[in-house]
N, CA, C and O atoms as a MOPAC input file, in Angstrom:
PM7 MOZYME 1SCF
protein

 N     91.82600 1   146.73700 1   105.60500 1
 C     93.93600 1   146.68200 1   105.68500 1
 C     94.10300 1   148.12000 1   104.15600 1
 O     93.61900 1   148.16300 1   103.02500 1
 N     94.90100 1   148.94700 1   104.83600 1
 C     95.61700 1   149.29300 1   104.20400 1
 C     96.32700 1   149.26600 1   103.11100 1
 O     97.19900 1   148.41000 1   103.25500 1
 N     96.40800 1   149.85600 1   101.91600 1
 C     97.43800 1   149.69100 1   101.09700 1
 C     98.84900 1   150.00300 1   101.49200 1
 O     99.01800 1   150.80700 1   102.40800 1
 N    100.13800 1   149.31600 1   100.75100 1
 C    101.22200 1   149.37300 1   101.27100 1
 C    101.44500 1   150.59100 1   100.38300 1
 O    101.03700 1   150.77100 1    99.23600 1
 N    102.25000 1   151.46700 1   101.23100 1
 C    103.20700 1   152.62300 1    99.99600 1
 C    104.65700 1   152.66900 1    99.87200 1
 O    105.17100 1   152.97900 1   100.94700 1
 N    105.43800 1   152.48500 1    99.00300 1
 C    106.12800 1   152.56200 1    98.84800 1
 C    107.12300 1   153.58100 1    97.68900 1
 O    107.14200 1   153.38300 1    96.47400 1
 N    107.90000 1   154.67200 1    98.40400 1
 C    107.94200 1   155.29100 1    97.84100 1
 C    109.72800 1   155.68500 1    97.75700 1
 O    110.51800 1   155.69800 1    98.70100 1
 N    110.06200 1   156.04700 1    95.98000 1
 C    111.60400 1   155.96600 1    95.95000 1
 C    111.59200 1   157.38800 1    95.52000 1
 O    110.78600 1   158.21200 1    95.95200 1
 N    112.76200 1   157.70400 1    94.42800 1
 C    113.11300 1   158.65900 1    93.65300 1
 C    112.22000 1   159.10400 1    92.62700 1
 O    111.56500 1   160.14600 1    92.65100 1
 N    112.24600 1   158.02000 1    91.49300 1
 C    111.06200 1   158.46500 1    90.51400 1
 C    109.14300 1   157.93200 1    90.74500 1
 O    108.22600 1   158.43100 1    90.09300 1
 N    108.98500 1   156.90700 1    91.75500 1
 C    107.53000 1   157.09900 1    91.56400 1
 C    107.22800 1   156.82000 1    92.53100 1
 O    108.18600 1   156.51200 1    93.24000 1
 N    105.93300 1   156.73200 1    93.17000 1
 C    105.04500 1   156.05900 1    94.05500 1
 C    104.28300 1   154.33500 1    93.74900 1
 O    103.85500 1   153.98300 1    92.64900 1
 N    104.27500 1   153.76600 1    94.57600 1
 C    103.66800 1   152.22800 1    94.17200 1
 C    102.42200 1   152.49300 1    95.24800 1
 O    102.62500 1   152.94300 1    96.37600 1
 N    100.91300 1   152.09700 1    94.66000 1
 C    100.66200 1   151.41600 1    95.54600 1
 C     99.83200 1   150.28400 1    95.47600 1
 O     98.81700 1   150.42300 1    94.79400 1
 N    100.03200 1   149.10800 1    96.06200 1
 C     99.88500 1   148.09300 1    96.31300 1
 C     98.29500 1   147.67900 1    96.71900 1
 O     98.19700 1   147.86000 1    97.93300 1
 N     97.41600 1   147.34600 1    96.34000 1
 C     96.05300 1   147.05800 1    96.86100 1
 C     95.86800 1   145.75400 1    97.13300 1
 O     95.81300 1   144.88400 1    96.26300 1
 N     95.73600 1   145.50500 1    98.67800 1
 C     95.56500 1   144.04800 1    98.91100 1
 C     94.44000 1   143.68500 1    98.80400 1
 O     94.40000 1   142.46400 1    98.95300 1
 N     93.01000 1   144.31500 1    98.53100 1
 C     92.13200 1   143.51200 1    98.53200 1
 C     91.76900 1   143.71100 1    97.25500 1
 O     90.79300 1   142.96200 1    97.29600 1
 N     91.76600 1   144.15100 1    96.05900 1
 C     91.27700 1   144.66600 1    94.99700 1
 C     92.16700 1   143.71500 1    93.75400 1
 O     92.71100 1   144.27300 1    92.80100 1
 N     92.18600 1   142.71500 1    93.89500 1
 C     93.10600 1   141.33700 1    92.52800 1
 C     93.05000 1   142.42400 1    91.15800 1
 O     94.07400 1   142.53600 1    90.48300 1
 N     91.85900 1   143.18000 1    90.80000 1
 C     91.49600 1   143.82600 1    89.62400 1
 C     92.30000 1   144.90100 1    89.45900 1
 O     92.76600 1   145.16300 1    88.35000 1
 N     92.51800 1   145.54100 1    90.39400 1
 C     93.61400 1   146.60700 1    90.38000 1
 C     92.47400 1   147.83700 1    89.84500 1
 O     93.15000 1   148.81700 1    89.53400 1
 N     91.07300 1   148.10700 1    89.64400 1
 C     89.88900 1   149.19600 1    89.64600 1
 C     88.80700 1   148.76900 1    90.60600 1
 O     87.90500 1   147.93500 1    90.67800 1
 N     89.64000 1   150.30600 1    91.70900 1
 C     88.51000 1   150.35200 1    92.55000 1
 C     86.94600 1   150.82900 1    92.02500 1
 O     86.60000 1   150.94400 1    90.84900 1
 N     86.18500 1   151.04700 1    93.12600 1
 C     84.62400 1   151.56200 1    93.07900 1
 C     84.49600 1   152.65500 1    92.69500 1
 O     83.47600 1   152.89100 1    92.04700 1
 N     85.75100 1   154.06700 1    93.00700 1
 C     85.53600 1   155.21100 1    92.50700 1
 C     86.19600 1   155.25300 1    90.89100 1
 O     85.68500 1   155.96300 1    90.02600 1
 N     87.13200 1   154.58000 1    90.68900 1
 C     87.47400 1   155.04800 1    89.15000 1
 C     86.43800 1   155.05200 1    88.35800 1
 O     86.07100 1   156.05800 1    87.75100 1
 N     85.65700 1   153.49700 1    88.26600 1
 C     84.60200 1   153.64800 1    87.22500 1
 C     83.52300 1   154.75000 1    87.48600 1
 O     82.90800 1   155.15500 1    86.49900 1
 N     83.23900 1   155.26200 1    88.67600 1
 C     82.29900 1   156.29000 1    88.84100 1
 C     82.88900 1   157.78100 1    87.91800 1
 O     82.34300 1   158.73200 1    87.36000 1
 N     84.52900 1   157.24400 1    88.18900 1
 C     84.99100 1   158.99900 1    88.03400 1
 C     84.84500 1   159.25400 1    86.40400 1
 O     84.48900 1   160.28300 1    85.83100 1
 N     85.32400 1   157.69100 1    85.72500 1
 C     84.64000 1   157.57900 1    84.30800 1
 C     83.64800 1   158.10500 1    83.89500 1
 O     83.53500 1   159.23200 1    83.41100 1
 N     82.99400 1   157.44300 1    84.03600 1
 C     81.56900 1   157.57500 1    84.27900 1
 C     80.87100 1   159.16300 1    83.83500 1
 O     80.34300 1   159.62300 1    82.82200 1
 N     81.32400 1   159.85700 1    85.69800 1
 C     81.25100 1   161.71900 1    85.79000 1
 C     81.60700 1   162.32600 1    84.40000 1
 O     80.91100 1   163.12800 1    83.77800 1
 N     83.60400 1   161.47000 1    83.76300 1
 C     83.72300 1   162.28600 1    82.52600 1
 C     83.26000 1   162.08000 1    81.75500 1
 O     83.16400 1   163.01000 1    80.95400 1
 N     82.75200 1   161.03300 1    81.45000 1
 C     81.68800 1   160.72300 1    79.98700 1
 C     80.39600 1   161.36000 1    80.17900 1
 O     79.53500 1   160.99300 1    79.37900 1
 N     80.08300 1   162.13600 1    80.95300 1
 C     78.76800 1   162.55300 1    81.16900 1
 C     79.30900 1   164.64300 1    80.84100 1
 O     78.75800 1   165.58100 1    80.26500 1
 N     80.79100 1   164.43900 1    81.69900 1
 C     80.60800 1   165.72600 1    81.93700 1
 C     80.87400 1   166.37000 1    80.88300 1
 O     80.13700 1   167.20300 1    80.35500 1
 N     82.04900 1   165.98800 1    80.47700 1
 C     83.05300 1   166.34000 1    78.76700 1
 C     81.47200 1   166.93200 1    77.45300 1
 O     81.48000 1   167.96600 1    76.78500 1
 N     80.74000 1   166.24200 1    77.47000 1
 C     79.76400 1   166.48800 1    76.47800 1
 C     78.67700 1   167.68400 1    76.67600 1
 O     77.94700 1   168.28500 1    75.88900 1
 N     78.95600 1   167.78200 1    78.46200 1
 C     78.06400 1   168.42800 1    78.36300 1
 C     78.60900 1   170.38700 1    78.83200 1
 O     77.92900 1   171.35700 1    79.16600 1
 N     80.06500 1   170.20400 1    78.62800 1
 C     80.54300 1   171.41000 1    78.73700 1
 C     81.41100 1   171.74700 1    77.19600 1
 O     81.97700 1   172.79700 1    76.89300 1
 N     81.28100 1   170.37100 1    76.30900 1
 C     82.28600 1   171.09000 1    75.29900 1
 C     80.65400 1   171.36100 1    74.11600 1
 O     81.06300 1   171.94600 1    73.11300 1
 N     79.69700 1   171.20500 1    74.04700 1
 C     78.60900 1   171.19400 1    73.02400 1
 C     78.76100 1   172.95400 1    73.30700 1
 O     79.52100 1   173.72900 1    72.72600 1
 N     78.08500 1   173.15900 1    74.04900 1
 C     78.47000 1   175.32700 1    74.64900 1
 C     79.14400 1   175.77200 1    73.90500 1
 O     78.94300 1   176.67000 1    73.08700 1
 N     80.31600 1   174.97600 1    74.19700 1
 C     81.83100 1   175.76100 1    73.41900 1
 C     81.78800 1   175.55800 1    72.16200 1
 O     82.18600 1   176.44900 1    71.41200 1
 N     81.20300 1   174.10600 1    71.54400 1
 C     81.14000 1   174.44400 1    69.81100 1
 C     80.30300 1   174.93800 1    69.15300 1
 O     80.27700 1   175.20200 1    67.95100 1
 N     79.27100 1   175.13900 1    70.28300 1
 C     78.09000 1   176.08000 1    69.16000 1
 C     78.57200 1   177.27400 1    68.97300 1
 O     78.78700 1   177.84300 1    67.90300 1
 N     78.81000 1   177.80800 1    70.52000 1
 C     79.65800 1   179.28700 1    70.39300 1
 C     80.88800 1   179.49900 1    69.52100 1
 O     81.12200 1   180.68200 1    69.27800 1
 N     81.57500 1   178.76500 1    69.09100 1
 C     82.43000 1   178.46000 1    67.79500 1
 C     82.30700 1   178.79700 1    66.68600 1
 O     82.85400 1   179.56200 1    65.89200 1
 N     81.32800 1   177.97400 1    66.72900 1
 C     80.27100 1   177.69500 1    65.78200 1
 C     79.90100 1   178.61200 1    64.95100 1
 O     80.21000 1   178.84600 1    63.78300 1
 N     78.80500 1   179.38600 1    66.11200 1
 C     78.27000 1   180.76800 1    65.50400 1
 C     79.23800 1   182.05100 1    64.89200 1
 O     79.04800 1   182.73500 1    63.88600 1
 N     80.37900 1   182.10800 1    65.92700 1
 C     81.50300 1   182.74500 1    65.55500 1
 C     82.16100 1   182.61800 1    64.53000 1
 O     82.57600 1   183.62600 1    63.95800 1
 N     82.36800 1   181.60700 1    64.13900 1
 C     82.95700 1   181.15000 1    62.66100 1
 C     82.18900 1   182.22900 1    61.86400 1
 O     82.68200 1   183.15700 1    61.22400 1
 N     80.52600 1   181.83800 1    62.07300 1
 C     79.53800 1   181.86600 1    61.37700 1
 C     79.80200 1   183.32700 1    60.68800 1
 O     79.80800 1   183.59200 1    59.48600 1
 N     80.02100 1   184.20600 1    61.81800 1
 C     79.57300 1   185.41500 1    61.47500 1
 C     80.86800 1   186.38600 1    61.32100 1
 O     80.76000 1   187.59700 1    61.13100 1
 N     82.20400 1   185.64500 1    61.43500 1
 C     83.43600 1   185.96000 1    60.23400 1
 C     83.14500 1   185.50400 1    58.86100 1
 O     83.40700 1   186.28300 1    57.94400 1
 N     82.64100 1   184.35300 1    58.59400 1
 C     82.88800 1   184.70300 1    56.99700 1
 C     81.40300 1   185.54900 1    56.44600 1
 O     81.28700 1   185.90200 1    55.27300 1
 N     80.35900 1   185.78900 1    57.45800 1
 C     79.45900 1   186.42100 1    56.67700 1
 C     79.88100 1   188.01300 1    56.83800 1
 O     79.11200 1   188.80300 1    56.29000 1
 N     81.09800 1   188.60300 1    57.57800 1
 C     81.64100 1   189.16400 1    57.83000 1
 C     82.52900 1   190.08800 1    56.24700 1
 O     82.59600 1   191.18600 1    55.69400 1
 N     83.12600 1   188.44500 1    56.13600 1
 C     83.94200 1   188.75000 1    54.57400 1
 C     83.40500 1   188.64900 1    53.59700 1
 O     83.96100 1   189.14900 1    52.61900 1
 N     82.16000 1   188.00000 1    53.41800 1
 C     81.62900 1   188.17200 1    52.20000 1
 C     80.70700 1   189.09200 1    51.99000 1
 O     80.20900 1   189.21700 1    50.87100 1
 N     80.25100 1   190.07400 1    53.30500 1
 C     79.87200 1   191.57200 1    53.29600 1
 C     80.53800 1   192.09500 1    52.80300 1
 O     80.04700 1   192.57200 1    51.77900 1
 N     81.91000 1   192.41900 1    53.00000 1
 C     82.87600 1   193.02300 1    52.97200 1
 C     83.63200 1   193.15700 1    51.17200 1
 O     84.11500 1   194.11500 1    50.56900 1
 N     83.44300 1   191.87300 1    50.83400 1
 C     83.97600 1   191.54800 1    49.95700 1
 C     82.71800 1   191.84300 1    48.78100 1
 O     83.29100 1   192.30400 1    47.79400 1
 N     81.69000 1   191.77900 1    48.60100 1
 C     80.44300 1   192.25000 1    48.26500 1
 C     80.27000 1   193.93100 1    48.08500 1
 O     79.71500 1   194.51500 1    47.15500 1
 N     80.93800 1   194.52600 1    49.30100 1
 C     80.76300 1   195.71900 1    49.26000 1
 C     82.32600 1   196.64500 1    48.33700 1
 O     82.54800 1   197.84800 1    48.20000 1
 N     82.99000 1   195.61600 1    47.95200 1
 C     84.29300 1   195.83200 1    47.21400 1
 C     84.16200 1   195.85700 1    45.65000 1
 O     84.70900 1   196.58300 1    44.82000 1
 N     83.16800 1   194.72800 1    45.50100 1
 C     82.83000 1   194.50100 1    44.57800 1
 C     81.92900 1   195.32900 1    43.80400 1
 O     82.01800 1   195.52600 1    42.59200 1
 N     80.90500 1   195.88000 1    44.72400 1
 C     79.97800 1   196.96700 1    43.77300 1
 C     80.76800 1   198.11200 1    43.97000 1
 O     80.61700 1   198.85300 1    42.99900 1
 N     81.57400 1   198.60500 1    44.82700 1
 C     82.65700 1   199.51300 1    44.76700 1
 C     83.32300 1   199.31000 1    43.11500 1
 O     83.45100 1   200.30200 1    42.39700 1
 N     83.64300 1   198.18600 1    42.72200 1
 C     84.89300 1   198.40800 1    41.82900 1
 C     83.90000 1   198.34700 1    40.36000 1
 O     84.37700 1   198.78700 1    39.31400 1
 N     82.49400 1   197.76500 1    40.39300 1
 C     81.56300 1   197.63000 1    39.67100 1
 C     81.28000 1   199.32600 1    39.41200 1
 O     81.59100 1   199.89900 1    38.36700 1
 N     80.72800 1   199.88300 1    40.40600 1
 C     80.70900 1   201.80500 1    39.87100 1
 C     81.51900 1   202.11300 1    39.21700 1
 O     81.10800 1   202.59000 1    38.15900 1
 N     83.19800 1   202.05500 1    39.38400 1
 C     83.61900 1   202.78900 1    38.27700 1
 C     84.22800 1   202.38200 1    37.79900 1
 O     85.21400 1   203.03400 1    37.45200 1
 N     84.11800 1   201.19400 1    37.47500 1
 C     84.00500 1   200.67200 1    36.37300 1
 C     83.14000 1   201.24100 1    34.85100 1
 O     83.51500 1   201.63200 1    33.74600 1
 N     81.30900 1   200.94700 1    35.77800 1
 C     80.34200 1   201.73200 1    35.03400 1
 C     80.43100 1   203.00900 1    34.74200 1
 O     79.87400 1   203.38200 1    33.70900 1
 N     81.32500 1   204.23000 1    35.77600 1
 C     81.38400 1   205.12200 1    35.01700 1
 C     82.77400 1   205.44000 1    34.23500 1
 O     83.17800 1   206.59100 1    34.07100 1
 N     83.38600 1   204.40500 1    33.82100 1
 C     84.18200 1   204.82800 1    32.69100 1
 C     85.40100 1   205.00900 1    33.33800 1
 O     86.31700 1   204.80500 1    32.54200 1
 N     85.67200 1   205.21300 1    34.10000 1
 C     87.08500 1   205.30200 1    35.47300 1
 C     88.26100 1   204.13700 1    35.47600 1
 O     89.39200 1   204.15100 1    35.96100 1
 N     87.51700 1   203.09100 1    34.71700 1
 C     89.01100 1   201.85500 1    35.37400 1
 C     89.50400 1   201.87000 1    34.48300 1
 O     89.05100 1   202.13300 1    33.36900 1
 N     90.49700 1   201.60000 1    34.77300 1
 C     91.88800 1   201.31100 1    34.02200 1
 C     92.14600 1   199.94400 1    34.47400 1
 O     91.69300 1   199.53800 1    35.54400 1
 N     93.11900 1   198.95300 1    33.41000 1
 C     92.96500 1   197.66900 1    34.14700 1
 C     94.23100 1   197.97500 1    34.74100 1
 O     95.09100 1   198.77900 1    34.38100 1
 N     94.18000 1   196.94400 1    36.01800 1
 C     95.28700 1   196.47800 1    36.65600 1
 C     95.08200 1   197.72200 1    37.86100 1
 O     95.90200 1   197.58400 1    38.76900 1
 N     94.36600 1   198.63100 1    38.00100 1
 C     94.47100 1   199.91100 1    38.79100 1
 C     93.27000 1   199.51000 1    39.54700 1
 O     92.13700 1   199.29600 1    39.11500 1
 N     93.79800 1   199.43500 1    40.96500 1
 C     92.36500 1   199.82800 1    41.71200 1
 C     91.80800 1   200.96100 1    41.83700 1
 O     92.70800 1   201.79800 1    41.90500 1
 N     90.35100 1   201.66000 1    41.93500 1
 C     89.66700 1   202.76700 1    42.04900 1
 C     90.06600 1   204.13600 1    43.30900 1
 O     89.85200 1   205.34800 1    43.34200 1
 N     90.63700 1   203.29100 1    44.09300 1
 C     91.52100 1   204.48300 1    45.06900 1
 C     92.76200 1   204.59900 1    44.30200 1
 O     93.01400 1   205.72700 1    44.72300 1
 N     93.64100 1   204.37400 1    43.59900 1
 C     94.75000 1   204.28400 1    42.92100 1
 C     94.82600 1   204.91100 1    41.22600 1
 O     95.69000 1   204.65200 1    40.38900 1
 N     93.67700 1   205.75800 1    41.08500 1
 C     93.32800 1   206.07100 1    39.71900 1
 C     94.08500 1   207.29700 1    39.48100 1
 O     94.35200 1   207.87800 1    40.53200 1
 N     94.44900 1   207.78200 1    38.58100 1
 C     95.29000 1   209.48700 1    38.37600 1
 C     94.46300 1   210.32600 1    38.65600 1
 O     93.25400 1   210.25100 1    38.43600 1
 N     95.05600 1   211.21500 1    39.17500 1
 C     94.61200 1   212.27500 1    39.54000 1
 C     93.34500 1   212.03700 1    41.10100 1
 O     92.45300 1   212.86700 1    41.28000 1
 N     93.46700 1   211.18200 1    41.76100 1
 C     92.92200 1   210.45300 1    42.71300 1
 C     93.63800 1   211.05200 1    43.98900 1
 O     94.82600 1   210.99600 1    44.30900 1
 N     93.05600 1   211.37100 1    44.33100 1
 C     93.67100 1   212.15800 1    46.02600 1
 C     93.53400 1   210.95200 1    47.02500 1
 O     92.44800 1   210.39000 1    47.16500 1
 N     94.57200 1   210.59500 1    47.66400 1
 C     94.16700 1   209.45400 1    48.83400 1
 C     93.93500 1   210.21500 1    50.13100 1
 O     94.34400 1   211.36700 1    50.27500 1
 N     93.27200 1   209.55100 1    51.06800 1
 C     92.82500 1   210.34300 1    52.25700 1
 C     94.03200 1   209.59400 1    53.24000 1
 O     94.09600 1   208.36700 1    53.30800 1
 N     94.90200 1   210.42200 1    53.93100 1
 C     95.39000 1   210.35000 1    55.21300 1
 C     95.27000 1   210.73500 1    56.71100 1
 O     96.10600 1   210.33200 1    57.52100 1

């Protein structure tokens, strides 16, 4: 028996004549398929995101170590002035 279909301006109502609980066989299979497919899709995405985040953090650490080494090098040469970056020393020509 076909379900009856009522259409009005706002909604479409389906009445199931032979399904008193309101859950058809396809609905639970769809839920199981989603429960299996979502982790299969999201796991590689999460791994790639984690690797990219790790690479960004590593690059930031590397840049900060280089900056600290450059700062220490100018400090050991006796050219350091308090509050002045190495590229802002008096007499230093900036690259353009």
